[in-house]
N, C-alpha and C positions, 0 to 999 in steps of 0.2 A: 504494500500500500504506500509506504513512504517513498519508494523509488518512482512510483507513478506520478507523484507530485512534483518531482524535480523538473521534468520536461514542461509541465504546466507553469511552474514558477519561472523558468527561463523564458517561455513565450510571453508571459505577462510582463516581465521586465523588458523584453525586446520591443514590445509594442506600447510601452509607456510613452507619453509625450516627452520630447526632449526638454531639458532644463537649461537655464542660462549658465554662463561661465562661473557665476558666483557659487553654484552648487557642485563644483567639480569634485569628483570622487577620485582618489589616487589609490594605487595598489602596488604591491611588490610580492614576488614569490620567493620564499626563503629557501635555504639549502635543503630542507626536508620536503619541499614541494607544497607547503602551506601558503595560501594566499592571504595577505593582510590588506585591509581596506581602511581608508581614513579620508576625512575632508581637510585635515591639517597635516600635511607631510612633515615629518621630523628629520628626514634624511634624503639624500639624493638617490636612494634606492627606489623611492616611490615614483610611479609613472601615472599619467592621466588615464583613467578608465573611460575610454571614448564612447562606450555604448550609451552613456547618458547624455551625450553632447549633441547640440544642434550643429548642423553643417553651415548654416547661414550666419556669419559673423559680421558685425558692423565694424567701422574703423575704431570705435570706442572699445570694442571687444579686443581688437588686435593690440591696442595701446595697453589695455589691462593685462593681457597675456604677457606682453614684454615687461611690464612692471612686476608681475607675479614671478616670472622665471628669472628676470634680472635680479630681483631680490633673493630668490632661492640660490642662485649661482654667483652672486656678487659681481654682476656685469651691469654696467649702466644701460637702462632700458632704451635710452636714446641711441646708443651704439647698436643695440639689437635692431631697432627700427631702421637705422641707416643701412644695416646689412640686408634686411628684408627688402628695402626699397631698391637697392642695387641688384640683389640676387634675383628677385621675382617681380618687382613692381607691385607687391602686395597681392599677387595672383596665387591663391592656394593650389591651383591646378597646373602651375607652370612646370614645364619639363625642358631642360636645356638640351642642346645638341649632343652633349656628352652623356646625357642620361640622368643628370641631377634632378631631384623632384621636390615639389612643394615650395612653400614660402621661403625657406632658408636654403633651398636647392641642395639637398643632401644626396650624395651619390649612393647607389644601392649597396655597395660594399660597406660604406660607412654606416648606412642604415642597419645592416646586420650587426656590426660592431656595437652600435648604440641600442640595439633591440627595438628599433623603430619599425613597427609593422604597418602603420597607416600614414605614409608620408604625405598624403594629400589632406589629412585631417589637421587643420591649423594648429590646434593646441598641442598635439603630439609632435608636430614638426618643429614648432617654436621651442618646446621643451627640449627636444633632442638636439636641435641646432645650438641652443644656448648652452646646454651641458657640454657639447663637443667643443664649443668656443672656450668655455671655462678650462677644459682640459688643455687646449692649445695655449691659453694664457699662462697656465701653470708651467707648461713645458718650455715656452719661449720667453716668458717674463716681459713681453713687449706687445702693445696693441698692434703696431704695424706688422711685426713678425707673425703674430697669431692670425691676423687677417690674411697675410700672404700664405700661411699654412692652410687656412680654411679654403682658400681659392686654389692653390697649386698642390697642396699636400705637404705634410710635415717633412717628408724625406727630401723634398725639393728645397725647402728652406735650410735644412741641414747641409745638403749637398753644396749649396751656394753660400753657406754661412751668412745668410741674410735674405733679403727679398730677391727672389729669382729674377733673372734678366728677361722675363717674358712680358711682352707689352700688355697682355690681358691682365696678368697679376699686378703689375705696377699700376695700371689704370684702375683696377678694382680697389686696391689699397687707397689710392688717391681719392677716388670718388666716395668711398665709405667714410673716410676721415673728413672730407669736405662737407658731406651731408651731416655727419655727426656734429661738427663744429657749428654748422648753421642751426641745427636743432637746439644745441646747448645755448647759443647766443639769443635765440628767439624765445626762450622761456622755459 
């Protein structure tokens, strides 16, 4: 009897109306395979549980997501917004010629590393992209070098011992920093 209720419960949850970003539920799976859920993540192990999310986000929602994950990963939200603006122009369905996906244009191999299973879901993409950028900041200890690594890959930054001599990467770093400064100065 109890096992017959599980599929019904799953279907009921699946067809619940979506809720706003303010009610985000986070989860992680521990080493024993147990899932833990919360609305107040206490570590970077937690990921958004996107089943409860709406797919239609306003610009205010994007701003709130950059604040949420900027705070969680100690990255200036205006820098995250500048990266999104340059990466995808705020298009959650964006796909680059190289195959990078979503708002923060995360490559499929990096998605696997990050555990990102829904690259076109804005909240998951922003969370994973911000978490990855935090990792790059910790690794390179410099915003320009972390941006270059985000664009060209960490091994390229190490190989050239700085920003690689690729026009695309140099232009990416310049544009993100320019937009970031403009946002900081405007408010």
